[in-house]
Phi, psi and omega in degrees: 000018180274000182277155177290145176299330177291347177267000182254149178287170179296321181292318183290324170302317180295313185293322183289321182299309173311311173305307185286332178289318182296329180272357182054048194266138176284353175289347185296328184300314186292323180287323181293317182299318181290320172311308179293324178297329174291319179291330181284335181304343184293336182284336187307311177299325175298316178301315188295315177299314183292329179274338182279321184300315179297328177287325181292324186270018183289333178110187185266341185282345181273137177295134184299324183298332177301311178303313182296318182293316178297321177299317179290327171297318180293318169305318176296315180299319180300313189300307187294315183297323175294316183301315188291314178304312183291327172296314174299314179302317181289330186278347176090007180280335179232137179304141191302317181304307188295322179302320178280328182283323190303314178295322179295317184286334181288312182287331173294320174295320182294317178297318180298316174298322176290326178299310187289322180289332180284344184281000000 
């Protein structure tokens, strides 16, 4: 059980979570965050589509570098938000499920807002 949560498979995470819960170990949170994060990864393609469509629909008068810069900025926001949420989840300040869901739900909401505005 000395491996990092990111190095483990879905099934290994599930077994370790059960083991740590039975032992009432505080280490369960880090493994649970990674477990839920793997489940939440199914939302990522939808988020990418919702964020990409508004930039693709900006028209020909907008410099392409603007769209690339915005995309890189959004990726950076997602990356930082993910790291912060995972740290809070692993530390026990936020429930693991919400730590895994928060970055995806935030970007999903942002993507929906941009998509609706682009229409």
